[in-house]
C-alpha positions in Angstrom: 62.8 116.6 100.8 64.0 113.1 101.3 65.4 112.3 104.8 68.7 111.0 103.5 70.6 110.2 100.3 69.2 107.4 98.0 66.1 107.3 100.3 63.8 105.7 97.7 66.3 102.8 97.0 66.7 102.1 100.7 63.5 102.8 102.6 61.5 99.6 101.9 64.3 97.4 103.0 64.9 99.5 106.2 61.2 99.5 107.1 61.1 95.7 106.7 63.9 95.3 109.2 62.4 97.8 111.6 59.1 96.0 111.6 60.9 92.9 113.0 61.7 94.9 116.1 58.3 96.6 116.4 59.5 100.0 115.2 57.3 101.9 112.8 59.7 104.4 111.1 63.2 105.7 110.9 62.1 108.9 112.7 60.8 106.8 115.6 64.2 105.4 116.0 65.6 108.8 117.0 62.8 109.3 119.5 63.6 105.9 121.1 67.2 106.9 121.5 66.5 110.4 122.8 64.2 109.0 125.4 67.2 107.0 126.6 69.2 110.2 126.9 71.5 110.1 123.8 71.3 111.0 120.1 73.2 108.8 117.7 72.6 111.3 114.9 74.7 113.9 116.7 77.3 111.4 117.8 78.0 110.4 114.2 78.0 114.0 113.0 80.6 114.8 115.7 82.9 112.0 114.6 83.0 112.9 110.9 81.2 116.3 110.3 81.3 115.8 106.5 79.4 112.5 106.6 76.2 112.1 104.7 72.7 112.2 106.3 72.3 108.4 105.6 75.2 107.6 107.9 73.6 109.6 110.8 70.2 107.9 110.3 71.7 104.4 109.8 73.4 104.6 113.2 70.2 105.9 114.7 68.3 102.9 113.3 71.0 100.6 114.6 71.0 102.0 118.1 67.2 101.7 118.3 67.4 98.1 117.1 70.0 97.5 119.8 67.7 99.0 122.5 64.6 97.1 121.3 66.5 93.8 121.2 67.5 94.0 124.8 71.3 94.1 124.6 73.2 94.0 127.9 76.6 95.3 126.8 78.4 97.6 124.4 79.7 94.6 122.4 76.2 93.2 122.0 75.0 96.7 121.0 77.7 96.9 118.3 76.5 93.7 116.7 72.9 94.9 116.6 74.0 98.3 115.3 75.5 96.3 112.4 72.0 94.9 111.7 70.8 98.5 111.3 73.8 99.4 109.1 73.2 96.4 106.9 69.5 97.5 106.3 70.9 100.6 104.6 72.9 98.6 102.0 71.5 98.9 98.5 70.5 95.5 97.0 72.9 94.4 94.3 75.7 96.7 95.5 79.2 95.8 96.6 78.3 96.7 100.1 75.3 94.3 100.1 77.4 91.5 98.6 80.0 91.8 101.3 77.6 92.4 104.2 79.6 95.4 105.1 77.1 96.6 107.7 77.3 93.4 109.6 81.1 93.5 109.2 81.3 96.9 110.9 79.1 95.7 113.7 81.3 92.6 114.3 84.5 94.7 114.3 83.0 97.1 116.8 82.0 94.2 119.0 85.6 92.8 118.8 87.1 96.1 119.9 84.7 96.3 122.8 85.3 92.8 124.0 87.9 92.1 126.6 88.7 88.9 124.7 90.6 91.1 122.2 93.9 92.2 123.6 95.7 93.7 120.7 94.5 95.6 117.6 96.8 96.1 114.6 96.7 98.6 111.8 98.4 96.4 109.2 99.3 99.1 106.8 101.8 100.2 104.2 103.0 103.1 106.4 101.3 105.5 104.1 97.9 107.1 105.2 98.5 107.6 108.9 96.0 110.4 109.0 93.5 107.6 108.6 95.2 105.5 111.2 95.3 108.4 113.6 91.6 108.8 113.3 91.1 105.1 114.1 93.3 105.4 117.2 90.7 107.6 118.7 88.3 104.7 118.1 90.3 102.4 120.4 90.4 105.1 123.1 86.5 105.1 123.0 86.5 101.4 123.2 88.3 101.5 126.5 85.3 103.0 128.2 83.6 99.7 127.9 86.6 97.5 128.6 88.1 96.3 131.8 91.7 96.4 130.4 92.9 98.8 127.7 93.2 97.6 124.2 96.8 97.6 123.0 97.4 99.2 119.6 100.2 98.6 117.1 101.0 99.8 113.6 102.8 97.2 111.4 104.0 98.2 108.0 106.7 97.8 105.4 109.9 99.8 106.0 111.8 100.8 109.1 112.6 104.3 108.1 108.9 105.0 107.3 107.9 103.5 110.7 110.3 105.8 112.6 109.1 108.9 110.7 105.4 108.0 111.3 106.2 107.5 115.0 108.1 110.8 115.3 105.3 112.8 113.5 102.5 111.3 115.6 104.2 110.9 119.0 104.1 107.1 118.9 106.7 104.6 120.2 109.0 103.3 117.4 110.0 99.7 118.0 113.0 98.8 115.9 113.2 95.1 115.2 115.7 92.7 113.5 114.5 89.4 112.2 116.9 86.5 112.2 116.3 84.6 109.0 118.3 81.6 110.2 116.3 81.0 113.4 113.1 82.7 112.5 113.4 84.7 115.8 112.3 88.4 116.1 114.7 90.6 118.1 113.8 94.0 119.5 116.8 96.3 119.0 115.5 99.4 120.7 112.3 101.4 121.5 112.0 105.2 121.2 109.0 107.0 122.8 108.3 110.1 120.8 105.9 111.7 123.3 104.9 111.5 127.0 101.2 111.4 126.1 98.9 108.4 125.6 100.0 108.5 121.9 103.2 106.8 123.0 101.1 103.7 124.0 100.8 103.1 120.2 103.7 100.9 119.2 104.8 101.3 115.6 106.8 98.6 113.8 108.6 98.6 110.4 109.3 95.2 108.7 111.8 94.4 106.0 109.5 91.7 104.5 106.4 89.5 105.0 108.2 87.0 107.3 109.2 89.8 109.7 105.7 91.3 109.4 104.2 88.0 110.5 106.7 87.6 113.3 105.7 91.0 114.6 102.0 89.9 114.6 102.9 86.8 116.6 105.2 88.8 119.0 102.4 91.2 119.9 99.7 88.5 119.9 97.4 90.4 117.5 93.7 89.4 117.8 92.2 91.9 115.4 93.7 93.8 112.4 92.7 96.1 109.6 94.7 96.0 106.3 95.5 99.2 104.5 95.1 99.2 100.7 97.1 102.2 99.5 100.7 101.1 99.4 102.2 97.7 99.3 98.9 95.8 99.7 99.8 92.9 97.4 103.4 92.5 98.6 102.9 93.1 102.3 99.6 93.7 104.1 97.5 91.0 102.5 100.3 88.3 102.5 101.0 89.1 106.2 97.4 88.9 107.2 96.9 85.7 105.2 100.0 84.0 106.5 99.3 85.0 110.1 95.7 83.8 109.7 96.9 80.4 108.5 99.4 80.1 111.4 96.8 81.3 114.0 94.4 78.5 112.7 97.2 76.0 113.1 97.8 77.2 116.7 94.1 77.3 117.6 94.3 81.1 118.1 91.4 83.4 117.4 92.2 86.2 114.9 89.7 88.5 113.3 91.0 89.9 110.0 89.4 92.9 108.3 90.2 93.9 104.8 89.6 97.6 104.3 88.2 98.8 101.1 89.4 97.5 97.7 89.4 98.8 94.2 92.7 100.7 94.6 93.3 100.0 91.0 92.7 103.8 90.6 96.0 104.4 92.4 98.0 101.2 91.9 98.9 100.1 88.4 99.8 96.5 89.5 96.5 96.2 91.2 94.7 96.2 87.9 97.0 93.7 86.3 96.1 90.1 85.7 93.0 90.2 88.0 90.5 89.9 85.2 88.4 92.5 83.3 85.5 92.2 85.8 87.8 92.4 88.8 87.6 95.1 91.5 91.4 94.8 91.8 94.0 92.4 93.1 93.8 93.8 96.6 90.1 93.1 96.7 90.8 89.5 95.6 93.5 89.0 98.2 91.3 90.5 100.9 88.6 87.8 100.2 91.2 85.1 100.9 91.8 86.0 104.6 89.2 88.4 105.8 86.4 87.8 108.3 85.0 91.1 107.2 85.7 93.1 104.0 84.8 96.8 103.8 84.1 98.7 100.6 85.4 102.1 99.4 87.6 104.7 101.1 88.9 104.7 104.6 88.1 108.5 104.8 86.0 109.8 101.8 82.2 109.6 102.4 81.3 109.8 98.7 83.4 106.8 97.8 81.9 104.6 100.4 78.4 105.8 99.4 79.2 104.8 95.8 79.7 101.2 97.0 76.0 101.1 98.0 76.8 101.7 101.7 76.8 105.0 103.8 78.4 108.3 103.1 81.1 108.0 105.8 84.7 107.0 105.7 85.3 103.4 106.9 87.8 104.5 109.6 85.5 107.1 111.2 82.7 104.6 110.8 84.4 102.1 113.1 84.7 105.0 115.5 81.0 105.7 115.2 80.1 102.0 115.8 82.2 102.0 119.0 80.9 105.4 120.2 77.2 104.7 119.6 77.5 101.2 121.1 79.0 102.6 124.3 76.2 105.2 124.4 73.6 102.5 124.1 75.3 100.5 126.9 75.5 103.5 129.2 71.9 104.4 128.6 70.8 101.0 129.9 72.6 101.5 133.3 
């Protein structure tokens, strides 16, 4: 029985990459990691139990490459894990075209670096089950950071932001944007729990201008766009405008466009994007993103269909961070 899904289409490419690091097989990668006192296969299974075998093995390959390449920190480990993930991308696929493996590695490195101060879920205030999973990611990241990473949610609609905050125990930050002066005013803040969940600040904007002002107010360094609700009228325009203004100010901002192809749920996403298009959200993501993922934030099969791994993109970021931290701790 094959070791993982689509084994025949992947293994030659994987072995070619492993050879560059003096590793003879995928199985040897797991032995290298176990000898260092951790098992990436089990770490990945623990983060999303319904993930495919190829996800577990891809992270095992990435961790072994990180060890063999002599990384010194969790952030460096994350980048090398990305090399391993990229080796699993099927040639000619959406995932290969976008270099999704390297993108995941780069995002993990950003979240593990103390240069990043604030991480934003730039979302439509819809699938916060996915956002909630990703918040656990940031808590893992803090194990390798000197100062905690601040986390915000920024979406369209104040009512929605307050409801999301109340359900999840976040802090709702009610703002009012002054369209005459361009100034963002904070009206009130409501903490909906006394746990660390309340450290997550949740904003609702009335439009793109207010959304961009929220990004500036919090000094966002890294963000992920959501693609389920309002992507063409809020998330992507906010990320793109903020990106332009950060460039003008000489500020570093790493923008991730999550997924694409939401034409299956959004009628306008299919319109006027061309018969060969993967959707308007996909097109807009290309305009501002430093990394563009492919497929669902949570459904393994949809990400696998993109030629990548059978694991949701949000849990995958969690896996990158967790495995990178494990690599770094094994080197102490």
